[in-house]
N, CA, C and O atoms as CSV, one atom per row, in Angstrom:
chain,resi,resn,atom,element,x,y,z
A,1,MET,N,N,57.917,69.604,50.622
A,1,MET,CA,C,57.515,70.490,51.790
A,1,MET,C,C,56.027,70.810,51.815
A,1,MET,O,O,55.419,71.176,50.809
A,2,ARG,N,N,55.438,70.646,53.082
A,2,ARG,CA,C,54.021,70.846,53.162
A,2,ARG,C,C,53.792,71.663,54.204
A,2,ARG,O,O,54.519,71.632,55.196
A,3,LEU,N,N,52.688,72.539,54.088
A,3,LEU,CA,C,52.357,73.453,55.293
A,3,LEU,C,C,50.815,73.697,55.202
A,3,LEU,O,O,50.116,73.442,54.221
A,4,ILE,N,N,50.398,74.242,56.406
A,4,ILE,CA,C,49.071,74.640,56.598
A,4,ILE,C,C,49.212,76.180,57.091
A,4,ILE,O,O,49.993,76.434,58.008
A,5,ALA,N,N,48.538,77.087,56.547
A,5,ALA,CA,C,48.567,78.386,56.960
A,5,ALA,C,C,47.008,78.847,57.212
A,5,ALA,O,O,46.153,78.611,56.359
A,6,THR,N,N,46.713,79.489,58.382
A,6,THR,CA,C,45.379,79.710,58.931
A,6,THR,C,C,45.337,81.254,59.002
A,6,THR,O,O,46.239,81.908,59.526
A,7,PHE,N,N,44.358,81.735,58.506
A,7,PHE,CA,C,44.057,83.257,58.339
A,7,PHE,C,C,42.782,83.496,59.083
A,7,PHE,O,O,41.750,82.864,58.855
A,8,THR,N,N,42.892,84.389,59.935
A,8,THR,CA,C,41.644,84.955,60.678
A,8,THR,C,C,41.377,86.432,60.274
A,8,THR,O,O,42.182,87.288,60.642
A,9,PRO,N,N,40.346,86.759,59.575
A,9,PRO,CA,C,39.861,88.125,59.194
A,9,PRO,C,C,39.312,88.913,60.374
A,9,PRO,O,O,38.593,88.384,61.221
A,10,ARG,N,N,39.692,90.266,60.408
A,10,ARG,CA,C,39.089,91.067,61.312
A,10,ARG,C,C,37.563,91.092,60.946
A,10,ARG,O,O,37.150,90.739,59.841
A,11,ALA,N,N,36.801,91.515,61.911
A,11,ALA,CA,C,35.356,91.636,61.868
A,11,ALA,C,C,35.008,92.565,60.612
A,11,ALA,O,O,35.462,93.706,60.534
A,12,GLY,N,N,34.205,92.030,59.669
A,12,GLY,CA,C,33.740,92.718,58.431
A,12,GLY,C,C,34.739,92.531,57.291
A,12,GLY,O,O,34.602,93.136,56.227
A,13,ALA,N,N,35.697,91.727,57.515
A,13,ALA,CA,C,36.660,91.810,56.284
A,13,ALA,C,C,36.769,90.343,55.765
A,13,ALA,O,O,37.647,90.019,54.965
A,14,ALA,N,N,35.866,89.493,56.238
A,14,ALA,CA,C,35.943,88.126,55.599
A,14,ALA,C,C,35.843,87.970,54.294
A,14,ALA,O,O,36.668,87.250,53.733
A,15,GLU,N,N,34.837,88.597,53.564
A,15,GLU,CA,C,34.832,88.428,52.127
A,15,GLU,C,C,35.975,88.945,51.371
A,15,GLU,O,O,36.363,88.394,50.340
A,16,ASN,N,N,36.555,90.059,51.892
A,16,ASN,CA,C,37.710,90.536,51.122
A,16,ASN,C,C,38.914,89.727,51.252
A,16,ASN,O,O,39.765,89.623,50.369
A,17,VAL,N,N,38.955,89.086,52.534
A,17,VAL,CA,C,40.161,88.139,52.789
A,17,VAL,C,C,39.945,86.926,51.888
A,17,VAL,O,O,40.870,86.458,51.225
A,18,ARG,N,N,38.687,86.416,51.873
A,18,ARG,CA,C,38.445,85.225,51.069
A,18,ARG,C,C,38.697,85.517,49.453
A,18,ARG,O,O,39.178,84.658,48.713
A,19,ALA,N,N,38.367,86.649,49.067
A,19,ALA,CA,C,38.592,86.898,47.560
A,19,ALA,C,C,40.134,86.915,47.282
A,19,ALA,O,O,40.592,86.299,46.319
A,20,ILE,N,N,40.963,87.664,48.178
A,20,ILE,CA,C,42.321,87.780,48.122
A,20,ILE,C,C,42.953,86.389,48.092
A,20,ILE,O,O,43.768,86.068,47.227
A,21,LEU,N,N,42.537,85.559,49.091
A,21,LEU,CA,C,43.213,84.179,49.106
A,21,LEU,C,C,42.723,83.354,47.930
A,21,LEU,O,O,43.446,82.458,47.495
A,22,ARG,N,N,41.611,83.587,47.423
A,22,ARG,CA,C,41.219,82.684,46.306
A,22,ARG,C,C,42.129,83.119,45.152
A,22,ARG,O,O,42.782,82.240,44.591
A,23,ALA,N,N,42.230,84.322,44.765
A,23,ALA,CA,C,42.965,84.763,43.720
A,23,ALA,C,C,44.509,84.242,43.971
A,23,ALA,O,O,45.158,83.846,43.003
A,24,THR,N,N,45.021,84.251,45.152
A,24,THR,CA,C,46.282,83.922,45.393
A,24,THR,C,C,46.506,82.373,45.136
A,24,THR,O,O,47.563,81.938,44.679
A,25,ALA,N,N,45.447,81.599,45.461
A,25,ALA,CA,C,45.554,80.142,45.253
A,25,ALA,C,C,45.590,79.871,43.847
A,25,ALA,O,O,46.403,79.077,43.374
A,26,GLU,N,N,44.607,80.595,43.036
A,26,GLU,CA,C,44.574,80.287,41.594
A,26,GLU,C,C,45.968,80.709,40.909
A,26,GLU,O,O,46.401,80.023,39.984
A,27,ALA,N,N,46.584,81.702,41.310
A,27,ALA,CA,C,47.904,82.054,40.761
A,27,ALA,C,C,48.957,81.161,41.313
A,27,ALA,O,O,49.848,80.779,40.555
A,28,SER,N,N,48.945,80.827,42.436
A,28,SER,CA,C,49.953,79.845,42.947
A,28,SER,C,C,49.838,78.364,42.343
A,28,SER,O,O,50.857,77.686,42.207
A,29,ARG,N,N,48.795,77.964,42.046
A,29,ARG,CA,C,48.689,76.713,41.367
A,29,ARG,C,C,49.308,76.661,40.055
A,29,ARG,O,O,49.528,75.575,39.517
A,30,ARG,N,N,49.608,77.788,39.497
A,30,ARG,CA,C,50.235,77.766,38.183
A,30,ARG,C,C,51.845,77.966,38.311
A,30,ARG,O,O,52.480,78.010,37.258
A,31,GLU,N,N,52.505,78.084,39.492
A,31,GLU,CA,C,53.722,78.133,39.804
A,31,GLU,C,C,54.308,76.917,39.572
A,31,GLU,O,O,53.700,75.872,39.804
A,32,ALA,N,N,55.630,76.944,39.060
A,32,ALA,CA,C,56.555,75.744,38.970
A,32,ALA,C,C,56.962,75.519,40.443
A,32,ALA,O,O,57.292,76.436,41.194
A,33,GLY,N,N,56.909,74.252,40.778
A,33,GLY,CA,C,57.353,73.783,42.116
A,33,GLY,C,C,56.175,73.751,43.146
A,33,GLY,O,O,56.365,73.295,44.274
A,34,VAL,N,N,54.946,74.242,42.751
A,34,VAL,CA,C,53.808,74.090,43.613
A,34,VAL,C,C,53.075,72.824,43.234
A,34,VAL,O,O,52.520,72.720,42.140
A,35,LEU,N,N,53.074,71.832,44.167
A,35,LEU,CA,C,52.369,70.663,43.909
A,35,LEU,C,C,50.850,70.667,44.270
A,35,LEU,O,O,50.059,69.968,43.637
A,36,ALA,N,N,50.468,71.455,45.282
A,36,ALA,CA,C,49.106,71.682,45.758
A,36,ALA,C,C,49.034,72.885,46.388
A,36,ALA,O,O,49.951,73.241,47.128
A,37,TYR,N,N,47.953,73.649,46.177
A,37,TYR,CA,C,47.606,74.729,47.007
A,37,TYR,C,C,46.040,74.961,47.081
A,37,TYR,O,O,45.418,75.517,46.175
A,38,ASP,N,N,45.463,74.481,48.247
A,38,ASP,CA,C,44.050,74.320,48.429
A,38,ASP,C,C,43.634,75.299,49.494
A,38,ASP,O,O,44.322,75.469,50.501
A,39,LEU,N,N,42.445,75.979,49.258
A,39,LEU,CA,C,41.815,76.997,50.239
A,39,LEU,C,C,40.608,76.346,50.891
A,39,LEU,O,O,39.710,75.857,50.206
A,40,TYR,N,N,40.594,76.343,52.102
A,40,TYR,CA,C,39.356,75.806,52.802
A,40,TYR,C,C,38.839,76.709,53.846
A,40,TYR,O,O,39.591,77.531,54.370
A,41,ALA,N,N,37.492,76.595,54.204
A,41,ALA,CA,C,36.772,77.117,55.241
A,41,ALA,C,C,36.251,76.103,56.151
A,41,ALA,O,O,35.749,75.103,55.639
A,42,PRO,N,N,36.290,76.202,57.365
A,42,PRO,CA,C,35.682,75.198,58.410
A,42,PRO,C,C,34.186,74.935,57.920
A,42,PRO,O,O,33.413,75.826,57.569
A,43,THR,N,N,33.908,73.598,57.952
A,43,THR,CA,C,32.543,73.173,57.695
A,43,THR,C,C,31.463,73.796,58.727
A,43,THR,O,O,30.364,74.214,58.364
A,44,GLU,N,N,31.878,73.799,59.929
A,44,GLU,CA,C,31.036,74.356,60.967
A,44,GLU,C,C,30.830,75.785,60.974
A,44,GLU,O,O,30.126,76.313,61.835
A,45,GLY,N,N,31.480,76.523,59.942
A,45,GLY,CA,C,31.296,77.929,59.919
A,45,GLY,C,C,32.381,78.670,60.449
A,45,GLY,O,O,33.438,78.156,60.814
A,46,GLY,N,N,32.090,80.001,60.495
A,46,GLY,CA,C,33.274,80.971,60.910
A,46,GLY,C,C,34.041,81.447,59.747
A,46,GLY,O,O,34.029,80.961,58.616
A,47,ASP,N,N,34.775,82.561,60.216
A,47,ASP,CA,C,35.385,83.267,59.106
A,47,ASP,C,C,36.801,82.771,58.812
A,47,ASP,O,O,37.291,83.062,57.720
A,48,THR,N,N,37.557,81.991,59.760
A,48,THR,CA,C,38.856,81.530,59.431
A,48,THR,C,C,38.893,80.731,58.183
A,48,THR,O,O,37.984,79.978,57.834
A,49,LEU,N,N,40.011,80.938,57.518
A,49,LEU,CA,C,40.269,80.305,56.140
A,49,LEU,C,C,41.656,79.579,56.275
A,49,LEU,O,O,42.546,80.036,56.992
A,50,ILE,N,N,41.782,78.495,55.591
A,50,ILE,CA,C,43.057,77.732,55.820
A,50,ILE,C,C,43.446,77.402,54.410
A,50,ILE,O,O,42.622,76.995,53.591
A,51,THR,N,N,44.751,77.590,54.134
A,51,THR,CA,C,45.557,76.883,52.939
A,51,THR,C,C,46.164,75.675,53.410
A,51,THR,O,O,46.649,75.576,54.537
A,52,ILE,N,N,46.143,74.705,52.513
A,52,ILE,CA,C,47.069,73.522,52.645
A,52,ILE,C,C,47.819,73.522,51.501
A,52,ILE,O,O,47.258,73.417,50.410
A,53,GLU,N,N,49.247,73.645,51.612
A,53,GLU,CA,C,50.106,73.864,50.380
A,53,GLU,C,C,51.109,72.764,50.439
A,53,GLU,O,O,51.424,72.211,51.493
A,54,SER,N,N,51.649,72.436,49.152
A,54,SER,CA,C,52.655,71.413,49.114
A,54,SER,C,C,53.605,71.975,47.956
A,54,SER,O,O,53.146,72.451,46.918
A,55,TYR,N,N,54.888,71.883,48.213
A,55,TYR,CA,C,55.900,72.427,47.353
A,55,TYR,C,C,56.951,71.208,47.062
A,55,TYR,O,O,57.022,70.246,47.826
A,56,THR,N,N,57.659,71.317,46.037
A,56,THR,CA,C,58.580,70.259,45.675
A,56,THR,C,C,59.718,70.235,46.648
A,56,THR,O,O,60.312,69.199,46.945
A,57,ASP,N,N,60.022,71.528,47.175
A,57,ASP,CA,C,61.166,71.732,48.166
A,57,ASP,C,C,61.079,73.104,48.707
A,57,ASP,O,O,60.220,73.918,48.369
A,58,ALA,N,N,62.124,73.334,49.662
A,58,ALA,CA,C,62.018,74.738,50.367
A,58,ALA,C,C,62.296,75.767,49.336
A,58,ALA,O,O,61.682,76.831,49.424
A,59,ALA,N,N,63.229,75.570,48.270
A,59,ALA,CA,C,63.387,76.705,47.420
A,59,ALA,C,C,62.212,76.888,46.618
A,59,ALA,O,O,62.028,78.033,46.206
A,60,ALA,N,N,61.363,75.991,46.301
A,60,ALA,CA,C,60.070,76.291,45.599
A,60,ALA,C,C,59.192,77.246,46.650
A,60,ALA,O,O,58.625,78.264,46.253
A,61,PHE,N,N,59.155,76.873,47.800
A,61,PHE,CA,C,58.331,77.702,48.809
A,61,PHE,C,C,58.894,79.082,48.957
A,61,PHE,O,O,58.125,80.025,49.148
A,62,GLU,N,N,60.264,79.269,48.876
A,62,GLU,CA,C,60.799,80.606,49.050
A,62,GLU,C,C,60.434,81.367,47.722
A,62,GLU,O,O,60.056,82.536,47.792
A,63,ALA,N,N,60.551,80.671,46.420
A,63,ALA,CA,C,60.256,81.358,45.260
A,63,ALA,C,C,58.686,81.690,45.287
A,63,ALA,O,O,58.309,82.743,44.773
A,64,HIS,N,N,57.841,80.887,45.826
A,64,HIS,CA,C,56.504,81.351,46.058
A,64,HIS,C,C,56.284,82.621,46.833
A,64,HIS,O,O,55.597,83.560,46.433
A,65,LEU,N,N,56.928,82.566,47.979
A,65,LEU,CA,C,56.892,83.834,48.813
A,65,LEU,C,C,57.349,85.086,48.064
A,65,LEU,O,O,56.734,86.139,48.231
A,66,ALA,N,N,58.301,85.021,47.323
A,66,ALA,CA,C,58.728,86.098,46.425
A,66,ALA,C,C,58.118,86.413,45.287
A,66,ALA,O,O,58.449,87.406,44.640
A,67,SER,N,N,57.060,85.512,44.882
A,67,SER,CA,C,56.159,85.858,43.754
A,67,SER,C,C,55.525,87.171,43.670
A,67,SER,O,O,55.191,87.703,44.729
A,68,ALA,N,N,55.310,87.770,42.561
A,68,ALA,CA,C,54.507,88.927,42.561
A,68,ALA,C,C,53.142,88.840,43.130
A,68,ALA,O,O,52.677,89.748,43.818
A,69,HIS,N,N,52.513,87.782,42.855
A,69,HIS,CA,C,51.081,87.683,43.383
A,69,HIS,C,C,50.991,87.568,44.871
A,69,HIS,O,O,50.094,88.094,45.531
A,70,VAL,N,N,52.017,86.816,45.390
A,70,VAL,CA,C,52.029,86.733,46.971
A,70,VAL,C,C,52.379,88.050,47.635
A,70,VAL,O,O,51.773,88.481,48.615
A,71,VAL,N,N,53.416,88.677,47.029
A,71,VAL,CA,C,53.740,90.103,47.575
A,71,VAL,C,C,52.368,91.014,47.422
A,71,VAL,O,O,52.029,91.660,48.414
A,72,ARG,N,N,51.685,91.084,46.405
A,72,ARG,CA,C,50.529,91.759,46.185
A,72,ARG,C,C,49.421,91.404,47.264
A,72,ARG,O,O,48.764,92.274,47.836
A,73,ALA,N,N,49.280,90.078,47.480
A,73,ALA,CA,C,48.313,89.609,48.460
A,73,ALA,C,C,48.724,89.997,49.915
A,73,ALA,O,O,47.877,90.335,50.742
A,74,GLN,N,N,50.052,89.933,50.192
A,74,GLN,CA,C,50.372,90.280,51.664
A,74,GLN,C,C,49.949,91.685,51.816
A,74,GLN,O,O,49.289,92.041,52.792
A,75,ALA,N,N,50.364,92.613,50.738
A,75,ALA,CA,C,50.013,94.025,50.868
A,75,ALA,C,C,48.447,94.387,50.973
A,75,ALA,O,O,48.012,95.339,51.621
A,76,ALA,N,N,47.668,93.473,50.229
A,76,ALA,CA,C,46.251,93.707,50.173
A,76,ALA,C,C,45.664,93.107,51.445
A,76,ALA,O,O,44.532,93.476,51.758
A,77,LEU,N,N,46.264,92.271,52.174
A,77,LEU,CA,C,45.730,91.718,53.434
A,77,LEU,C,C,46.115,92.487,54.608
A,77,LEU,O,O,45.504,92.317,55.664
A,78,ASP,N,N,47.187,93.417,54.507
A,78,ASP,CA,C,47.517,94.355,55.646
A,78,ASP,C,C,46.272,95.100,56.142
A,78,ASP,O,O,45.575,95.793,55.401
A,79,GLY,N,N,46.044,94.908,57.451
A,79,GLY,CA,C,45.002,95.482,58.050
A,79,GLY,C,C,43.659,94.850,58.133
A,79,GLY,O,O,42.729,95.293,58.808
A,80,LEU,N,N,43.626,93.646,57.303
A,80,LEU,CA,C,42.252,92.830,57.118
A,80,LEU,C,C,42.369,91.698,58.086
A,80,LEU,O,O,41.322,91.153,58.433
A,81,LEU,N,N,43.526,91.266,58.574
A,81,LEU,CA,C,43.624,90.145,59.501
A,81,LEU,C,C,43.613,90.519,60.903
A,81,LEU,O,O,44.058,91.604,61.277
A,82,ALA,N,N,43.085,89.598,61.742
A,82,ALA,CA,C,42.955,89.881,63.216
A,82,ALA,C,C,44.455,89.782,63.727
A,82,ALA,O,O,44.818,90.545,64.622
A,83,HIS,N,N,45.226,88.972,63.244
A,83,HIS,CA,C,46.599,88.728,63.504
A,83,HIS,C,C,47.335,87.979,62.460
A,83,HIS,O,O,46.722,87.337,61.607
A,84,GLU,N,N,48.600,88.035,62.495
A,84,GLU,CA,C,49.479,87.404,61.514
A,84,GLU,C,C,49.044,86.055,61.208
A,84,GLU,O,O,48.681,85.344,62.146
A,85,ALA,N,N,49.029,85.562,59.905
A,85,ALA,CA,C,48.786,84.217,59.698
A,85,ALA,C,C,49.587,83.279,60.459
A,85,ALA,O,O,50.769,83.535,60.686
A,86,ALA,N,N,48.995,82.126,60.905
A,86,ALA,CA,C,49.666,81.198,61.504
A,86,ALA,C,C,50.124,80.029,60.511
A,86,ALA,O,O,49.310,79.362,59.873
A,87,VAL,N,N,51.477,79.853,60.446
A,87,VAL,CA,C,51.893,78.853,59.486
A,87,VAL,C,C,52.568,77.714,60.139
A,87,VAL,O,O,53.494,77.918,60.925
A,88,GLN,N,N,52.171,76.578,59.868
A,88,GLN,CA,C,52.723,75.367,60.474
A,88,GLN,C,C,53.349,74.545,59.218
A,88,GLN,O,O,52.607,74.287,58.271
A,89,THR,N,N,54.648,74.151,59.203
A,89,THR,CA,C,55.182,73.275,58.282
A,89,THR,C,C,54.927,71.893,58.914
A,89,THR,O,O,54.852,71.693,60.127
A,90,LEU,N,N,54.793,70.901,57.884
A,90,LEU,CA,C,54.347,69.481,58.325
A,90,LEU,C,C,55.496,68.575,57.930
A,90,LEU,O,O,56.120,68.780,56.888
A,91,ASP,N,N,55.794,67.528,58.789
A,91,ASP,CA,C,56.665,66.451,58.500
A,91,ASP,C,C,55.711,65.253,58.247
A,91,ASP,O,O,54.871,64.991,59.108
A,92,PRO,N,N,55.790,64.549,57.169
A,92,PRO,CA,C,54.895,63.397,57.005
A,92,PRO,C,C,55.514,62.169,57.802
A,92,PRO,O,O,56.717,61.922,57.883
A,93,LEU,N,N,54.517,61.472,58.353
A,93,LEU,CA,C,55.068,60.336,59.180
A,93,LEU,C,C,54.866,59.137,58.274
A,93,LEU,O,O,55.276,58.059,58.704
A,94,MET,N,N,54.337,59.170,57.173
A,94,MET,CA,C,54.235,58.039,56.235
A,94,MET,C,C,54.020,58.604,54.842
A,94,MET,O,O,53.772,59.805,54.733
A,95,PRO,N,N,54.097,57.834,53.783
A,95,PRO,CA,C,53.828,58.350,52.471
A,95,PRO,C,C,52.427,58.865,52.376
A,95,PRO,O,O,51.468,58.290,52.891
A,96,THR,N,N,52.349,60.076,51.631
A,96,THR,CA,C,50.964,60.758,51.596
A,96,THR,C,C,50.160,60.018,50.627
A,96,THR,O,O,50.695,59.263,49.815
A,97,SER,N,N,48.834,60.211,50.682
A,97,SER,CA,C,48.000,59.364,49.860
A,97,SER,C,C,48.318,59.697,48.305
A,97,SER,O,O,48.261,58.798,47.467
A,98,CYS,N,N,48.620,60.895,47.991
A,98,CYS,CA,C,48.900,61.201,46.628
A,98,CYS,C,C,50.221,60.387,46.227
A,98,CYS,O,O,50.249,59.821,45.134
A,99,GLU,N,N,51.193,60.330,47.001
A,99,GLU,CA,C,52.414,59.523,46.721
A,99,GLU,C,C,51.983,58.067,46.504
A,99,GLU,O,O,52.514,57.458,45.576
A,100,ASP,N,N,51.132,57.491,47.222
A,100,ASP,CA,C,50.721,56.166,47.188
A,100,ASP,C,C,49.996,55.930,45.872
A,100,ASP,O,O,50.164,54.847,45.313
A,101,GLU,N,N,49.180,56.876,45.311
A,101,GLU,CA,C,48.478,56.812,44.054
A,101,GLU,C,C,49.563,56.837,42.889
A,101,GLU,O,O,49.244,56.340,41.808
A,102,GLN,N,N,50.771,57.365,43.046
A,102,GLN,CA,C,51.558,57.535,41.964
A,102,GLN,C,C,52.555,56.171,41.848
A,102,GLN,O,O,53.404,56.078,40.961
A,103,ARG,N,N,52.364,55.289,42.715
A,103,ARG,CA,C,53.108,54.088,42.780
A,103,ARG,C,C,52.496,52.985,41.824
A,103,ARG,O,O,53.018,51.872,41.752
């Protein structure tokens, strides 16, 4: 299971949101079932932050959402985002480059 989540901080909250998401990414990378959890900012600037996440399956994703560090992050982000994070799940149309490397 793969997904992209986009976070848009409220004005003046970008650094706090970045710190929360960085800590969440670091903890998430240690979870069983998390294959990848990467945090990005657009090259052209702006405050939007994006996570690209990959899980072994939907159960691993559900376990991630229930983890203590994600619950803490959700509480810490309350009031710091311009709107709820936009989450898009992805269906691969071909094997991923990581899967190709494993062959």
